[in-house]
Legacy VTK file of the C-alpha trace (Angstrom):
# vtk DataFile Version 3.0
C-alpha trace
ASCII
DATASET POLYDATA
POINTS 270 float
106.983 94.907 137.559
105.519 96.730 140.855
104.398 99.973 139.802
105.026 101.248 143.370
108.895 101.058 143.182
111.446 102.688 140.776
114.705 101.017 140.441
117.633 102.293 139.870
119.834 99.542 138.723
123.007 101.090 140.217
123.997 104.762 140.477
122.167 107.930 139.010
123.798 109.470 135.939
124.924 112.985 136.729
121.744 115.800 136.641
118.056 115.880 138.085
115.633 113.183 137.605
112.239 113.222 139.286
110.382 110.221 140.427
107.381 111.863 141.382
105.510 115.130 139.580
102.333 116.345 141.124
101.177 116.846 137.437
102.926 113.254 136.103
104.505 109.886 137.328
103.258 109.039 140.778
100.953 112.044 141.220
98.853 110.422 144.154
101.940 111.402 146.261
100.860 114.860 145.907
104.492 116.008 146.034
107.092 115.999 143.634
110.201 113.986 144.538
113.776 114.637 142.551
117.062 113.107 142.666
119.987 115.713 141.693
123.459 114.381 141.515
125.606 117.310 141.185
129.211 117.836 139.399
130.927 120.772 140.983
129.837 124.187 139.451
126.272 122.633 139.228
123.839 124.664 140.652
119.758 124.144 141.198
117.560 126.793 141.619
113.709 126.741 142.008
111.337 130.149 142.154
108.634 131.066 144.244
105.441 129.307 144.061
105.878 126.266 145.885
106.480 124.823 149.071
110.304 123.022 149.245
112.103 121.265 150.610
116.224 120.474 149.858
118.332 117.621 151.773
122.279 117.258 151.413
122.510 113.474 150.977
126.487 113.902 150.561
129.148 116.418 149.189
129.408 120.208 149.801
127.015 122.361 148.692
125.911 125.998 149.578
122.408 127.111 150.033
121.390 130.441 149.053
117.871 131.390 149.917
116.247 134.852 151.116
119.673 136.851 151.123
121.079 133.990 153.059
124.309 131.726 152.404
124.956 128.603 154.026
127.972 126.149 153.097
128.011 122.552 154.466
129.692 119.401 153.542
127.997 116.069 154.480
130.476 113.028 154.216
127.757 110.657 153.656
124.163 110.103 154.923
124.858 107.284 157.517
127.369 108.743 159.656
126.539 112.108 159.594
122.889 114.053 160.619
121.136 116.113 157.851
121.256 119.344 156.780
118.015 120.449 155.158
115.950 123.808 153.794
112.676 124.270 153.968
111.070 127.127 152.359
107.326 128.439 151.768
106.132 129.556 148.407
107.164 133.119 148.779
110.991 132.556 148.839
113.444 131.345 146.014
116.019 128.747 146.614
119.014 128.064 145.145
121.884 125.234 145.873
125.547 125.205 144.059
127.610 122.086 144.216
131.336 122.910 145.943
132.439 119.288 145.800
133.474 117.305 142.816
130.436 115.346 143.595
127.050 115.993 145.658
123.648 114.464 145.793
120.696 116.461 147.221
116.909 115.110 147.322
114.353 117.943 146.303
110.637 117.611 147.635
107.983 120.428 146.723
104.314 120.498 147.358
101.493 123.216 146.793
100.806 125.275 150.123
99.130 129.083 150.529
100.343 129.296 153.780
103.670 131.666 154.663
105.869 130.197 157.247
109.061 131.595 156.327
112.493 129.599 155.478
114.420 127.128 158.004
117.926 125.876 157.350
117.888 122.444 159.813
121.634 121.861 160.976
123.110 118.460 161.531
122.824 119.689 165.500
119.151 120.338 165.166
118.349 116.538 164.385
120.179 114.305 166.603
120.060 110.703 166.201
116.648 108.967 167.923
117.383 105.473 168.326
113.715 104.183 168.173
113.013 100.655 169.459
115.783 100.713 171.866
115.419 98.273 174.637
112.220 96.581 172.924
111.749 93.114 171.107
114.926 92.174 171.763
116.399 94.597 170.134
115.643 93.518 166.602
113.817 96.668 165.361
116.385 99.232 167.146
116.589 101.924 164.282
118.013 105.588 164.063
115.388 108.018 163.190
116.262 111.718 162.592
112.992 113.368 162.092
114.231 116.960 160.503
110.564 118.664 160.168
106.954 117.688 160.915
103.850 118.565 162.305
105.434 119.455 165.942
108.073 122.166 164.607
106.719 122.851 161.102
102.693 123.215 161.870
101.932 125.125 158.571
104.251 122.998 156.006
102.320 120.444 153.975
105.492 118.198 154.268
106.871 115.973 156.449
111.072 115.277 156.394
112.979 112.397 157.894
115.590 109.951 157.615
116.306 105.792 158.943
118.845 104.131 159.488
118.010 100.281 159.542
120.935 98.367 161.226
122.391 95.031 159.788
119.651 92.234 160.003
117.168 94.409 162.024
113.620 95.945 161.213
112.760 99.389 161.024
108.998 100.829 160.197
108.145 98.512 162.798
105.632 97.463 164.406
103.184 97.154 160.704
101.424 100.400 160.868
99.823 102.745 157.954
98.437 106.031 157.592
95.972 107.857 154.845
98.605 110.257 154.087
101.319 108.931 150.989
104.830 108.927 151.751
108.025 108.086 149.988
111.076 106.685 150.617
114.524 106.786 148.949
117.146 104.397 149.939
121.165 104.137 150.324
122.748 100.896 151.590
125.880 100.441 153.208
128.230 98.904 151.423
126.399 99.797 148.302
125.815 96.498 146.680
123.624 95.973 150.392
119.761 95.181 150.049
116.330 95.083 151.991
112.879 94.360 151.768
109.655 96.395 152.347
106.223 95.399 152.677
103.447 97.208 150.724
100.237 95.866 152.186
100.226 92.281 150.828
103.244 92.437 148.705
106.783 92.484 149.339
109.652 94.321 146.887
113.498 93.902 147.132
114.921 97.246 147.844
118.828 98.202 146.820
120.695 101.285 146.387
118.718 104.627 144.646
115.757 102.660 144.613
112.412 104.798 144.989
109.014 103.687 146.579
105.889 105.077 147.134
103.650 104.154 149.843
99.669 104.570 149.035
97.486 105.571 151.455
96.455 102.905 153.889
99.475 100.494 152.992
101.502 98.860 155.841
104.955 99.762 155.004
107.471 97.913 157.810
110.885 97.210 156.193
113.707 94.542 157.183
117.587 94.848 156.324
120.140 92.141 155.243
122.820 91.038 157.534
125.830 92.582 157.165
124.392 95.985 155.741
122.941 98.974 156.783
119.754 100.638 155.031
119.504 104.156 154.863
116.340 106.178 154.005
114.399 109.356 153.434
111.149 109.469 154.254
108.592 112.026 152.885
105.186 112.469 153.820
102.358 114.844 152.434
99.615 116.458 154.572
96.302 115.808 153.623
93.641 119.078 153.998
92.430 118.794 157.048
94.245 115.493 158.231
97.898 116.285 158.996
100.295 113.514 159.977
100.712 114.215 163.797
100.264 112.039 166.865
98.148 110.596 168.063
96.139 109.930 165.112
99.248 108.650 163.052
100.699 106.329 162.660
97.980 103.718 163.018
99.701 100.476 164.416
98.252 96.721 163.592
96.830 96.270 166.625
97.354 92.104 166.371
101.161 92.839 166.612
101.283 95.389 169.325
102.336 93.094 171.615
105.814 92.525 170.715
106.089 96.483 172.217
105.711 95.247 176.083
108.539 95.466 177.852
107.845 91.946 179.605
106.941 90.058 176.256
107.483 86.837 176.209
108.688 85.071 172.814
109.543 82.082 171.540
112.888 80.850 172.575
112.777 82.612 175.454
114.231 80.555 178.977
111.297 79.689 180.986
LINES 1 271
270 0 1 2 3 4 5 6 7 8 9 10 11 12 13 14 15 16 17 18 19 20 21 22 23 24 25 26 27 28 29 30 31 32 33 34 35 36 37 38 39 40 41 42 43 44 45 46 47 48 49 50 51 52 53 54 55 56 57 58 59 60 61 62 63 64 65 66 67 68 69 70 71 72 73 74 75 76 77 78 79 80 81 82 83 84 85 86 87 88 89 90 91 92 93 94 95 96 97 98 99 100 101 102 103 104 105 106 107 108 109 110 111 112 113 114 115 116 117 118 119 120 121 122 123 124 125 126 127 128 129 130 131 132 133 134 135 136 137 138 139 140 141 142 143 144 145 146 147 148 149 150 151 152 153 154 155 156 157 158 159 160 161 162 163 164 165 166 167 168 169 170 171 172 173 174 175 176 177 178 179 180 181 182 183 184 185 186 187 188 189 190 191 192 193 194 195 196 197 198 199 200 201 202 203 204 205 206 207 208 209 210 211 212 213 214 215 216 217 218 219 220 221 222 223 224 225 226 227 228 229 230 231 232 233 234 235 236 237 238 239 240 241 242 243 244 245 246 247 248 249 250 251 252 253 254 255 256 257 258 259 260 261 262 263 264 265 266 267 268 269
């Protein structure tokens, strides 16, 4: 069994499950990652001490932080852009489930910098159709970058979402970076699947699976025809080496030609 993937084998049970811990499993990711499937009335509280980000995957929840409160309902993670709360080590946060069921994803890491708190709403993260007009649309996908170095330079985390269209590729061309990264998946319909490359290995990814991408591993993905593949992506900056352009990501040079607008592929009419 590949140690870089946690297979969910169906729905998560209700409650909080930590997939990665800085002081436990997958400590090399340098961040905690948890999935909390909540029932109405459930609450998650995070005291001060760590940088933290909470992403609403689906359902209705109330975010509370630093004397502020906001309730948001997300029907699903495919059709509705994300809502996420990002806070530094000085802020305590609380999330309460208001619907019959909800899911939140939790990320935490160490960071001594103070940068305040920000609630990112759907209007803050519009869909980017990355790859559109290139590669015969075989790698067009939706990318939602919630926060990264460009809008949260003092953070140690980067958070976003990707939706792969049926039969198409994402995280392509093949690329790598020295920072660790976590992918967490949903499929639409739920019995769907895709495949992810981890260097020279390939893993089958399905509903609720989690993949841990070690530094330096290439990680393009493809989605099975008929299905859509959503995944959270979270990156941990390294000390003195943040994940930012143009240094990151590093694309494999032998495959960059496919992104040229005038590239000729096999089967093109002469």
